[in-house]
N, C-alpha and C positions, 0 to 999 in steps of 0.2 A: 148671335157673333159672327163676325167675318173669320175663316179661317188664317190668316194672317196674323186676328188679335191673341192667336193662341202661342204662337211660335217663340218658345222661350219661356211663357209659365212656370210657374212649378204646381205642381197638384197636391191640392192640401186636402187628406180627405174628412170627409164630414160625415160622423159615428154619430147616434143619437144618444149612447149610454159609454160609460168608462166597462161597461162587459163587454160590447160591440168592439171596444180595442183591441179586447184578450181574445175574441172569438178565433182571428184566422191564424193568432201563432201557434192555440190550442190545437188548429184541425192542422197545420200545418206538421206542429211536433209529431201529434199522431201518424199523421204520414210519412213521418224520415222513420218514427219505430216501427213502421210496418214496411218500410223499403229494409230496412235492416234483417228485419226477421226473413222477407221474403228473400232475400240474398243471399241468405244464411241458407234457406231452403235451395234455389237454384242450383249455389255450387253447390251442395250433397248431388242435387240432383244431375248434375252436370259429370261431376264423377263418376258417380253410378252410369250414366249414359256411355261416358268415354271406354268404363271395363265394361260394360254389354255389346258396346260395337266391335269391342277388342276379340271378345271372348267369341261373336256373333263372327270377327273375321277368322278369328285361329280355327274356328269348327269347319267353316264354311269354304276357305278358301280354295282346298284341295278340286273341288268336285264343281267349278263354276267356270263358265268364262268371262273376260274380263276385256276393257278397252285396252288400251296399247298401256295408259299411263298406270293403269291398274295392274295389268301385267307386268309391269316393269315393280313396281313393289312386293307382286307377288316371288319373280324372278331374286330381289332382294332377302326377300326371306328365307329363299333358298340358300341363295349365296350366306345369309349370316350363321341358318343351322348348319350350313356344312363345317362353319370356322368354330360354331358353338360344341359339334360333336368332338374337333379336333382339340379344343381345349379342355375338354372333357374327359378327351381320352389321356392328353397328356396330367390332367389332373388326378388322374387314379392312377398313372404309371408313378408319379412321384408319391403320392399317398404310399404303395405297396414299398416303394425303397424307403420310406419315413419306416413301417410297418419292420422291415428289414434290418434295416440298422440299429433300429430300436431293440430287437429280438438279439444280434447280435451286441449292440451291449451290454444287454442282461448278460448275457450268456457270458461275457468278458467278465463281466464284474462277480459272476457268481464264481467262476472260475479262480476270477484271483483271489476273492476269499476263501476259499476252499485251499490254496496255495499261499495265503496267508497265516490261516489257521493254521498250516504243517510246519512252518517257519517260524512262530511264534511259541509251539512248543516246543521245535526244537531249541531254541535261543532260550529259552525256560530253564530248560534242563540242562543247558549250557552255563547260563547264570547259576543256578543252584550249584552244578560242581564246580565251579568257581569260588562260590564262597565259603562252602567247606572245602577247598586248597587255602584260602586266605586262612582261614580260622585253625588249621592245623600249622600253617608255614606260622601265621602268630604265639602257637603256642611251643611253636621248637624255639625260636626266638626268644622267648621270656626265659627260657633255659641258660642261653649264653650268661648273663646277668649272674645267675647263681653259680657257675664254675671262676667265672674270673672271680669272685668273691669270696669262694670257699679255697681256695689253692691257697694264698696268703693268710689265710688262717691257720689254716693246717702246717703251712711253715712257721708260724709262730708259735704257734700250740707244740710242736715238735721241738723249736729252742727252748724253746718254756720247759718243757718236760724233759731234755737231755740236760740241763741244767739241776732241776730240781732230782733227777732221778743223781747223779753227780756227788749235789750235798749230802744228800741219804748215803750215798755209799762211802761215804770217808766219814761217819759216824764213827764214834768206838763201840759208842753203847748202844746197842740196835737192839728196841723192844719187839714184839711180837706185832706191835700195830706199826712201826717202822719196817721191819719186812717183809708185814703184807703190803704198803705203799708201795715201796721198792719193787717186787713180783709188778704189782699193776702199772706202774711208770714203766717198767720194760716191754710189757705186755702192749702197751700204748705207744710205746717210741718205735717196738714193730710193726703195730698195726695201722699207724699214721701213713709211710709209705704206701701199703702198701692201698690204704683208701683213695692216695694222692695217684694211685697207678688206675684204679677203677675209675676215678673222675676223670681221668686225661681216654681212657678205652672209652667211658659213655660220653663226653665233651668229641672225641671223634666221631662215635656212630651216630652223636646228631646230626653234628655239621654234616657228616654225609647225606642223612634223611633228610635234612632242611636244605643241600643242595639240588637234593632228587627232587624232593616239592616245591621246591622254587620254579623247578627248569617247569615240571609240571605244571604249574601255575602260571606260567608266562605263556607255556603254550596253548592252555585252557583261554586267556585272555585274547592270545589271536584267535583263536576259535569262534570265541565270542564275538568279537568283531568284524570276522568274516560274516557269520550269520548275520549281522545286524546287518552289515552290508549286501549280503542278497537282501534282509528285509524291504531296507530302503530302493535297491536296485528294481526290485519285483515292485513296489509302490510308484517309483516314478516311471517306470514302463508301463505300471499300468494307468495311471493317469495323464500321460500322452495318447496313448490309444485310446483312453475316455474322452479325453479334448478334443481328438480328430476327430471321434464318432461323433459328437457332440456340433462340433462343425458342418460337420454334414448333414446329420439332419437338420439341423436350423439353415441351411442351405438349399436343400430339397423341399421344408414345408412351405420356406418364401417363394419358391417354384410352384411351387402347388399351392399355395396361395393367389398367387400372380393370375397364374391358370385359373382359375375360380373366379377371381374377379374380373379377366376378360370374360370369363364365360357370362357373367352379371352381368355388367357392363353391352353387350350383343342380346341381352335377354330383354333388359330394357330399352335398347334402340329397337326392338321388334313392334314393340307395342306400337306405333304410330303408323306403318306399314300396317300393323294387322286393323287399326281402328281405319283406315281409309281403305281395307278390304272392307271392313265391315260397313262403314256408309254406303259403297257402293252396294252389298249383297243386300242391305235396307232398303234401298232406293229400289232395287229392283223386283223385292221383295221375296226374298229369295234365301231360305235359312237351311240350316245343315239336315240334311238325314235323319241323322239318328237323334240329332235335337232340335227338330223346328219349333220349339217352344223358346229359343230364346232370340227367334225372331220376333215373337208377340213381346217379349220382356223389355225389348228396344223399343217397340214404337208405344209400349204403353210409359217411358220413361220419356219418348217426345215428346207426348202429350204433357207429360208433367211438366217439363222444361215449358215449351208454348204455353201452358198456363202462367205457371211462376213469371214468364217474361212478358204478359199481357200482363200482369196484375202489375208488375213492374211500369208498365207504358202507362196505364191509368192512373195510376198514384201519383207521376211524371207531371200527368196531362194535368188533374186534378188542382197540383200545383202552380202552373200556369194559368190558370183559367182563375186565380186568386188575383186582388188588386195589388200590385207590387209595394205600392208606395204603405195602404192597409196593414200588409205584412210584414213592411220591414219594421215599421211603427211598433206593430202587436209582439214582434218577436222581441223588439228591445224592452218593451214592459216585462214579459218575459223575465228575459235576461237580468231587469232589476228588481222584479222579484226573487228570483233565484239566489242573488246574490244578497236582498235582503233576510232572505231565511236563513242562510248560510254565516251569515253575521251572526242573529239571533241564538241558530244554535251553537257557533264558539263561544259567544259570550256566557250560554247556559253551561257548556261544560267547564271551561277554562275561569 
C-alpha cells in the first residue's frame, strides 16, 4: 500500500480473542501499580538522601576547600549560626527573666497570703467583739420598756393602796384582821416610793451603761470597717501587682517564643546550604574525618535513588512500547468490568 493511502486512516486493532483485548490493560494496570510503589520508595529514598547530604555538609563543611559558590554557602551558614547564637542568647535571657518574674510573683503571693491571714484573724476577733457588744446593747435596751411600764403600775398601786388605807382607817369597829391589813397597807404605801426611787436609780444606771456600750459598739463598728478596708486594700494591691507581673511574664514569654521561632526558622534555612555543601563533598569523595561512614551512607542512598529512577524509566518505556489503540480499548474494557462489578456489589448489599 502506498504511503499516501495511510494518511487519515484509523487504526483498528486486530486481536484474536476477547482475552487478548484484556491483556494490554492488565499489563498497564500492573505497571501503574508498580510505579506507585516505586514512586513512594523513591520519595522516601530522596528524603533520606537529602538528610544524609545535609548531615554530610554539617559534619564536613569546616574541613574542606570549596569552589567560590560553595564557599558562599559556607559563609552564609556562618552568618546564620551567628544570628542563631544571638537569638539563642535572647531566648535564654527572656527565659531567665520569666523564671525571675515567676519567683517574684510566687513570693508576692505568699507574702500577701500571710498578711491576709493576719488581717482576717484580726477581722474575725473584731467581729466577735462587735457581736458581743451588740448582744449587751440589745439586752440593755430590753430593760427600758419594763421601766416605762412599771412606774405607772406603781403609781396606780399607790393610789389604790392610799384609798383602801383611808377607807379602813375610818371604820368604827376594826377587827384584828382589819388592823393587820392597815399595817400592811401602810408598809406598802411607804415601800412604793422607795421601789420607784430604786427603779429610777437602776434606770439611770442602765441608761448610762447603755450609752457607754453603744459608744463602744459604734467605735467597734468603725474598727471592723477599718480592718475590712485594710483587707480590701491589701487584696486590691496584690491583685494589681499580680496582674502587672502576669503582663510582664506574658510579654517575656512572647519575646522568648519569638526568639525561639527565629532560631528554628534559621535552622531550617541552614538545611539547603548544608545539603549543597554535602553534594559538593559527595562529588569530591570527601567525608568528615571523625565520621567517614556518612559519605558511604550518601553513596548507598545515591545508588538506591538511581535504581528506583531506572525502574520508573523502564516502566514508562514499557508503556510506550504498547500499541496505543489496543491499550486504550483494553483500559476501557477493564473500566467496564470494574463498573459492572461495582454495580453487582451495590445490588447485593442494598
